[in-house]
Steps between C-alpha positions, in 0.01 A plus 500: 500500500829381355794408722860416414549333165160580356297257711211605722475440875310170469740369238797593718340326801429192288864484389624536859272221622591279205871553565450414866407149388123529495322315220405737216124458540515558873729801450247638252221470756710644783605796285138615501362372171142371501552169318516189718600137454570384146404839360774658715752240382415578137507876555832475686649307210393774260630770734842333519522523119443876489818678397507757783425232761774272362748787506408588860530134601844466342618826655396385850660159445828666403483720811434198721788306349730800541393528866568130557139377502429148390266463207196278524671248274808497723286442808318215325831346388637512857178346637520224237858422600405487868200273438727257312780516760505179711653692792196729533235370742157400375331765715711774338424356155128499579518867606685589180237328287211663687662842453565425134137403446386821668748707296371344179136559596409131537365536853135533598393851592548554870183538702498809714281479807380845593338485840399821669501482874184593685651832612586592139148410385338709773734789422404493133132483585533799732672701227196436284665361189287649217503182294450268795827318421574362844 
């Protein structure tokens, strides 16, 4: 299925995530592609070089700029200025750097603790989950 500009749904989602500031490899994974880790980073790099994807990316960037959105580079420049500003507190600088690291994909994957309560577990057992996934 092709959407606006000749890109498919996954490519469009990848571009949106990438423009939001997500690292390319992570955006590739989140867009629904199967590659993970370094393979996703490599595949994302190749995807960004495809003509239709580049055109879609540039079109969305122009729309964002027209609507007054800051580009990722502008956000990074502002953060850099704030980190180097002696009037900005160290705690604010630390927060900026942590956010920057997350935005660039340097952070460790976040662990998600999924803990079903006893009532949820009993409810699933009573429903007779066919695969026994409770």
